[in-house]
Structures are given as structure tokens and as C-alpha cells.
N, CA, C and O atoms as CSV, one atom per row, in Angstrom:
chain,resi,resn,atom,element,x,y,z
A,1,MET,N,N,-306.868,83.547,-174.163
A,1,MET,CA,C,-306.083,83.176,-175.310
A,1,MET,C,C,-306.616,83.951,-176.524
A,1,MET,O,O,-307.753,84.424,-176.529
A,2,ALA,N,N,-305.806,84.060,-177.498
A,2,ALA,CA,C,-306.199,84.798,-178.689
A,2,ALA,C,C,-307.245,84.018,-179.464
A,2,ALA,O,O,-307.362,82.802,-179.313
A,3,SER,N,N,-308.001,84.716,-180.289
A,3,SER,CA,C,-309.011,84.039,-181.078
A,3,SER,C,C,-308.355,83.095,-182.079
A,3,SER,O,O,-307.213,83.296,-182.493
A,4,SER,N,N,-309.087,82.084,-182.448
A,4,SER,CA,C,-308.537,81.019,-183.278
A,4,SER,C,C,-309.119,81.071,-184.679
A,4,SER,O,O,-310.248,81.519,-184.881
A,5,ARG,N,N,-308.334,80.605,-185.646
A,5,ARG,CA,C,-308.828,80.481,-187.015
A,5,ARG,C,C,-309.132,79.026,-187.322
A,5,ARG,O,O,-309.200,78.636,-188.488
A,6,SER,N,N,-309.312,78.238,-186.305
A,6,SER,CA,C,-309.537,76.811,-186.450
A,6,SER,C,C,-310.846,76.541,-187.180
A,6,SER,O,O,-311.809,77.295,-187.047
A,7,SER,N,N,-310.871,75.463,-187.949
A,7,SER,CA,C,-312.095,75.087,-188.641
A,7,SER,C,C,-312.954,74.182,-187.771
A,7,SER,O,O,-314.054,73.800,-188.169
A,8,ASN,N,N,-312.455,73.833,-186.573
A,8,ASN,CA,C,-313.244,73.008,-185.656
A,8,ASN,C,C,-314.405,73.827,-185.129
A,8,ASN,O,O,-314.292,75.038,-184.942
A,9,SER,N,N,-315.521,73.158,-184.891
A,9,SER,CA,C,-316.660,73.869,-184.328
A,9,SER,C,C,-317.191,73.088,-183.139
A,9,SER,O,O,-317.162,71.858,-183.117
A,10,LEU,N,N,-317.677,73.832,-182.150
A,10,LEU,CA,C,-318.221,73.205,-180.961
A,10,LEU,C,C,-319.592,72.628,-181.268
A,10,LEU,O,O,-320.394,73.249,-181.966
A,11,VAL,N,N,-319.855,71.451,-180.749
A,11,VAL,CA,C,-321.166,70.828,-180.918
A,11,VAL,C,C,-322.174,71.546,-180.030
A,11,VAL,O,O,-323.311,71.791,-180.434
A,12,VAL,N,N,-321.746,71.879,-178.818
A,12,VAL,CA,C,-322.599,72.597,-177.872
A,12,VAL,C,C,-322.020,74.001,-177.719
A,12,VAL,O,O,-321.026,74.189,-177.018
A,13,GLN,N,N,-322.626,74.970,-178.361
A,13,GLN,CA,C,-322.100,76.337,-178.376
A,13,GLN,C,C,-321.997,76.951,-176.982
A,13,GLN,O,O,-321.135,77.798,-176.745
A,14,GLN,N,N,-322.866,76.536,-176.055
A,14,GLN,CA,C,-322.839,77.085,-174.706
A,14,GLN,C,C,-321.591,76.638,-173.951
A,14,GLN,O,O,-321.293,77.186,-172.890
A,15,ALA,N,N,-320.868,75.675,-174.463
A,15,ALA,CA,C,-319.665,75.167,-173.803
A,15,ALA,C,C,-318.442,76.044,-174.074
A,15,ALA,O,O,-317.390,75.833,-173.471
A,16,ARG,N,N,-318.563,77.007,-174.957
A,16,ARG,CA,C,-317.420,77.831,-175.353
A,16,ARG,C,C,-316.739,78.497,-174.155
A,16,ARG,O,O,-315.517,78.415,-174.028
A,17,SER,N,N,-317.489,79.142,-173.290
A,17,SER,CA,C,-316.873,79.850,-172.164
A,17,SER,C,C,-316.229,78.868,-171.184
A,17,SER,O,O,-315.172,79.166,-170.628
A,18,ALA,N,N,-316.841,77.713,-170.965
A,18,ALA,CA,C,-316.249,76.707,-170.075
A,18,ALA,C,C,-314.943,76.184,-170.662
A,18,ALA,O,O,-313.978,75.975,-169.928
A,19,LEU,N,N,-314.900,75.972,-171.963
A,19,LEU,CA,C,-313.688,75.490,-172.617
A,19,LEU,C,C,-312.580,76.537,-172.533
A,19,LEU,O,O,-311.426,76.200,-172.268
A,20,GLU,N,N,-312.924,77.797,-172.758
A,20,GLU,CA,C,-311.939,78.877,-172.644
A,20,GLU,C,C,-311.378,78.939,-171.226
A,20,GLU,O,O,-310.171,79.095,-171.041
A,21,GLN,N,N,-312.248,78.819,-170.228
A,21,GLN,CA,C,-311.799,78.846,-168.834
A,21,GLN,C,C,-310.871,77.673,-168.546
A,21,GLN,O,O,-309.866,77.835,-167.854
A,22,MET,N,N,-311.196,76.495,-169.069
A,22,MET,CA,C,-310.340,75.326,-168.873
A,22,MET,C,C,-308.969,75.536,-169.502
A,22,MET,O,O,-307.962,75.109,-168.938
A,23,LYS,N,N,-308.916,76.185,-170.655
A,23,LYS,CA,C,-307.635,76.460,-171.304
A,23,LYS,C,C,-306.748,77.304,-170.397
A,23,LYS,O,O,-305.556,77.031,-170.254
A,24,TYR,N,N,-307.334,78.327,-169.787
A,24,TYR,CA,C,-306.564,79.187,-168.892
A,24,TYR,C,C,-306.116,78.420,-167.655
A,24,TYR,O,O,-304.990,78.601,-167.191
A,25,GLU,N,N,-306.980,77.569,-167.117
A,25,GLU,CA,C,-306.630,76.785,-165.943
A,25,GLU,C,C,-305.515,75.792,-166.253
A,25,GLU,O,O,-304.603,75.615,-165.446
A,26,VAL,N,N,-305.578,75.146,-167.410
A,26,VAL,CA,C,-304.537,74.203,-167.808
A,26,VAL,C,C,-303.225,74.940,-168.034
A,26,VAL,O,O,-302.165,74.458,-167.635
A,27,ALA,N,N,-303.288,76.097,-168.667
A,27,ALA,CA,C,-302.072,76.895,-168.875
A,27,ALA,C,C,-301.426,77.233,-167.540
A,27,ALA,O,O,-300.207,77.141,-167.394
A,28,GLN,N,N,-302.234,77.622,-166.573
A,28,GLN,CA,C,-301.720,77.944,-165.242
A,28,GLN,C,C,-301.125,76.691,-164.598
A,28,GLN,O,O,-300.055,76.755,-163.993
A,29,GLU,N,N,-301.810,75.559,-164.726
A,29,GLU,CA,C,-301.324,74.288,-164.180
A,29,GLU,C,C,-299.965,73.922,-164.776
A,29,GLU,O,O,-299.101,73.390,-164.078
A,30,LEU,N,N,-299.777,74.205,-166.059
A,30,LEU,CA,C,-298.530,73.885,-166.745
A,30,LEU,C,C,-297.452,74.946,-166.532
A,30,LEU,O,O,-296.325,74.796,-167.003
A,31,GLY,N,N,-297.802,76.018,-165.822
A,31,GLY,CA,C,-296.829,77.072,-165.540
A,31,GLY,C,C,-296.604,78.018,-166.706
A,31,GLY,O,O,-295.551,78.647,-166.803
A,32,ILE,N,N,-297.580,78.122,-167.587
A,32,ILE,CA,C,-297.471,78.987,-168.761
A,32,ILE,C,C,-297.992,80.379,-168.404
A,32,ILE,O,O,-299.130,80.532,-167.960
A,33,GLN,N,N,-297.146,81.388,-168.603
A,33,GLN,CA,C,-297.536,82.767,-168.347
A,33,GLN,C,C,-298.303,83.302,-169.556
A,33,GLN,O,O,-297.793,83.295,-170.677
A,34,ILE,N,N,-299.505,83.756,-169.325
A,34,ILE,CA,C,-300.320,84.330,-170.391
A,34,ILE,C,C,-300.230,85.842,-170.287
A,34,ILE,O,O,-300.536,86.403,-169.235
A,35,PRO,N,N,-299.815,86.519,-171.362
A,35,PRO,CA,C,-299.714,87.985,-171.314
A,35,PRO,C,C,-301.070,88.616,-170.994
A,35,PRO,O,O,-302.108,88.145,-171.457
A,36,GLN,N,N,-301.047,89.685,-170.200
A,36,GLN,CA,C,-302.285,90.367,-169.811
A,36,GLN,C,C,-303.102,90.799,-171.022
A,36,GLN,O,O,-304.328,90.692,-171.017
A,37,ASP,N,N,-302.426,91.285,-172.057
A,37,ASP,CA,C,-303.139,91.775,-173.231
A,37,ASP,C,C,-303.404,90.669,-174.255
A,37,ASP,O,O,-304.037,90.918,-175.281
A,38,GLY,N,N,-302.923,89.444,-173.985
A,38,GLY,CA,C,-303.147,88.329,-174.901
A,38,GLY,C,C,-302.262,88.352,-176.131
A,38,GLY,O,O,-302.445,87.538,-177.036
A,39,TYR,N,N,-301.302,89.272,-176.185
A,39,TYR,CA,C,-300.448,89.428,-177.357
A,39,TYR,C,C,-299.201,88.564,-177.230
A,39,TYR,O,O,-298.437,88.702,-176.275
A,40,TYR,N,N,-299.000,87.680,-178.188
A,40,TYR,CA,C,-297.850,86.790,-178.201
A,40,TYR,C,C,-296.874,87.157,-179.320
A,40,TYR,O,O,-296.048,86.330,-179.707
A,41,GLY,N,N,-296.953,88.361,-179.837
A,41,GLY,CA,C,-296.152,88.773,-180.979
A,41,GLY,C,C,-294.655,88.714,-180.781
A,41,GLY,O,O,-293.906,88.636,-181.755
A,42,TYR,N,N,-294.208,88.748,-179.552
A,42,TYR,CA,C,-292.781,88.697,-179.269
A,42,TYR,C,C,-292.247,87.265,-179.249
A,42,TYR,O,O,-291.035,87.060,-179.175
A,43,MET,N,N,-293.147,86.265,-179.314
A,43,MET,CA,C,-292.731,84.862,-179.254
A,43,MET,C,C,-292.651,84.257,-180.649
A,43,MET,O,O,-293.369,84.661,-181.564
A,44,ALA,N,N,-291.768,83.286,-180.788
A,44,ALA,CA,C,-291.654,82.573,-182.057
A,44,ALA,C,C,-292.877,81.685,-182.253
A,44,ALA,O,O,-293.453,81.187,-181.286
A,45,THR,N,N,-293.264,81.495,-183.488
A,45,THR,CA,C,-294.411,80.655,-183.817
A,45,THR,C,C,-294.224,79.246,-183.262
A,45,THR,O,O,-295.179,78.624,-182.797
A,46,ARG,N,N,-293.011,78.754,-183.312
A,46,ARG,CA,C,-292.717,77.416,-182.795
A,46,ARG,C,C,-293.050,77.337,-181.301
A,46,ARG,O,O,-293.600,76.337,-180.839
A,47,ASP,N,N,-292.722,78.377,-180.560
A,47,ASP,CA,C,-292.987,78.394,-179.120
A,47,ASP,C,C,-294.478,78.459,-178.817
A,47,ASP,O,O,-294.965,77.741,-177.944
A,48,THR,N,N,-295.202,79.310,-179.528
A,48,THR,CA,C,-296.642,79.400,-179.279
A,48,THR,C,C,-297.336,78.106,-179.695
A,48,THR,O,O,-298.309,77.691,-179.065
A,49,GLY,N,N,-296.845,77.475,-180.741
A,49,GLY,CA,C,-297.405,76.185,-181.158
A,49,GLY,C,C,-297.179,75.114,-180.105
A,49,GLY,O,O,-298.049,74.276,-179.867
A,50,ALA,N,N,-296.009,75.140,-179.475
A,50,ALA,CA,C,-295.706,74.183,-178.411
A,50,ALA,C,C,-296.624,74.409,-177.212
A,50,ALA,O,O,-297.084,73.453,-176.587
A,51,ILE,N,N,-296.886,75.664,-176.897
A,51,ILE,CA,C,-297.794,75.983,-175.797
A,51,ILE,C,C,-299.183,75.429,-176.101
A,51,ILE,O,O,-299.786,74.757,-175.265
A,52,GLY,N,N,-299.683,75.711,-177.298
A,52,GLY,CA,C,-301.002,75.209,-177.695
A,52,GLY,C,C,-301.050,73.690,-177.692
A,52,GLY,O,O,-302.051,73.099,-177.286
A,53,GLY,N,N,-299.978,73.057,-178.140
A,53,GLY,CA,C,-299.923,71.594,-178.151
A,53,GLY,C,C,-299.972,71.012,-176.759
A,53,GLY,O,O,-300.662,70.021,-176.520
A,54,ASN,N,N,-299.237,71.628,-175.827
A,54,ASN,CA,C,-299.244,71.154,-174.443
A,54,ASN,C,C,-300.616,71.330,-173.798
A,54,ASN,O,O,-301.084,70.444,-173.084
A,55,ILE,N,N,-301.253,72.458,-174.043
A,55,ILE,CA,C,-302.586,72.698,-173.492
A,55,ILE,C,C,-303.574,71.695,-174.070
A,55,ILE,O,O,-304.374,71.119,-173.332
A,56,THR,N,N,-303.529,71.480,-175.377
A,56,THR,CA,C,-304.439,70.537,-176.024
A,56,THR,C,C,-304.221,69.120,-175.496
A,56,THR,O,O,-305.182,68.400,-175.227
A,57,ARG,N,N,-302.969,68.728,-175.350
A,57,ARG,CA,C,-302.650,67.394,-174.824
A,57,ARG,C,C,-303.269,67.191,-173.449
A,57,ARG,O,O,-303.832,66.135,-173.163
A,58,ARG,N,N,-303.162,68.219,-172.589
A,58,ARG,CA,C,-303.719,68.118,-171.234
A,58,ARG,C,C,-305.243,68.108,-171.260
A,58,ARG,O,O,-305.862,67.378,-170.486
A,59,LEU,N,N,-305.856,68.896,-172.127
A,59,LEU,CA,C,-307.321,68.898,-172.237
A,59,LEU,C,C,-307.828,67.526,-172.676
A,59,LEU,O,O,-308.852,67.056,-172.181
A,60,ILE,N,N,-307.125,66.889,-173.593
A,60,ILE,CA,C,-307.515,65.552,-174.047
A,60,ILE,C,C,-307.366,64.554,-172.906
A,60,ILE,O,O,-308.211,63.676,-172.732
A,61,GLN,N,N,-306.307,64.684,-172.138
A,61,GLN,CA,C,-306.095,63.812,-170.982
A,61,GLN,C,C,-307.253,63.933,-169.992
A,61,GLN,O,O,-307.758,62.927,-169.495
A,62,ILE,N,N,-307.665,65.152,-169.714
A,62,ILE,CA,C,-308.775,65.401,-168.797
A,62,ILE,C,C,-310.048,64.754,-169.333
A,62,ILE,O,O,-310.767,64.083,-168.594
A,63,ALA,N,N,-310.326,64.958,-170.625
A,63,ALA,CA,C,-311.531,64.381,-171.238
A,63,ALA,C,C,-311.503,62.859,-171.176
A,63,ALA,O,O,-312.520,62.235,-170.873
A,64,GLU,N,N,-310.360,62.259,-171.458
A,64,GLU,CA,C,-310.248,60.800,-171.412
A,64,GLU,C,C,-310.486,60.277,-170.003
A,64,GLU,O,O,-311.148,59.255,-169.825
A,65,GLN,N,N,-309.952,60.971,-169.001
A,65,GLN,CA,C,-310.163,60.566,-167.616
A,65,GLN,C,C,-311.644,60.631,-167.245
A,65,GLN,O,O,-312.165,59.734,-166.583
A,66,GLN,N,N,-312.312,61.691,-167.674
A,66,GLN,CA,C,-313.725,61.848,-167.348
A,66,GLN,C,C,-314.573,60.795,-168.059
A,66,GLN,O,O,-315.523,60.267,-167.482
A,67,LEU,N,N,-314.231,60.492,-169.307
A,67,LEU,CA,C,-314.988,59.488,-170.051
A,67,LEU,C,C,-314.791,58.088,-169.487
A,67,LEU,O,O,-315.701,57.261,-169.550
A,68,SER,N,N,-313.618,57.816,-168.938
A,68,SER,CA,C,-313.345,56.493,-168.389
A,68,SER,C,C,-313.803,56.374,-166.938
A,68,SER,O,O,-313.639,55.326,-166.313
A,69,GLY,N,N,-314.374,57.447,-166.409
A,69,GLY,CA,C,-314.851,57.422,-165.026
A,69,GLY,C,C,-313.745,57.665,-164.023
A,69,GLY,O,O,-313.926,57.452,-162.824
A,70,GLY,N,N,-312.597,58.113,-164.512
A,70,GLY,CA,C,-311.460,58.395,-163.634
A,70,GLY,C,C,-311.681,59.659,-162.838
A,70,GLY,O,O,-312.783,60.208,-162.803
A,71,SER,N,N,-310.624,60.112,-162.202
A,71,SER,CA,C,-310.715,61.302,-161.368
A,71,SER,C,C,-311.044,62.529,-162.212
A,71,SER,O,O,-310.693,62.610,-163.389
A,72,ASN,N,N,-311.712,63.460,-161.592
A,72,ASN,CA,C,-312.085,64.710,-162.260
A,72,ASN,C,C,-310.889,65.629,-162.377
A,72,ASN,O,O,-309.831,65.360,-161.808
A,73,PHE,N,N,-311.055,66.705,-163.111
A,73,PHE,CA,C,-310.037,67.722,-163.325
A,73,PHE,C,C,-309.619,68.306,-161.984
A,73,PHE,O,O,-310.461,68.749,-161.203
A,74,ARG,N,N,-308.322,68.307,-161.721
A,74,ARG,CA,C,-307.795,68.863,-160.478
A,74,ARG,C,C,-307.669,70.368,-160.604
A,74,ARG,O,O,-307.127,70.866,-161.590
A,75,ARG,N,N,-308.159,71.089,-159.627
A,75,ARG,CA,C,-308.039,72.551,-159.619
A,75,ARG,C,C,-307.115,72.983,-158.549
A,75,ARG,O,O,-306.882,74.180,-158.381
């Protein structure tokens, strides 16, 4: 995914690569095609925002399941 201008910061910096990998796995799970070069310039901002929202929603779901002792992330 493209680099972010988010003001959020990771508490554990070593988790960055694992989080990036999870984003790609969730995108694949949701059937989202990620351009090879990472360039989304041909897409409307609304569409890329929807993609990010769906990925974030799924990541939160995974975290909630893990915190509640539920099933782990399906690969």
C-alpha cells in the first residue's frame, strides 16, 4: 500500500512490517486488486477511501476477535 500521512503512530515500531503484511492479506481476502506499482492515481478518492475503510474495518474485527480469545486470523 502507499505510504500514509496519518498522524497515528505505532506503539511497537517492530510491528510495522507485520501490520503492512496483514493489510495486504486482508485486501486479498476482500478481493481487492492492489496495483503492482502501488499507484492508485486512476481511482477516485472516494473509491480508495472505501478500500481503506473496508481494510481497517476487517483489521479491527481481527483484533477484537484476538482480544476476546476468539478464533485467530484466517489465512
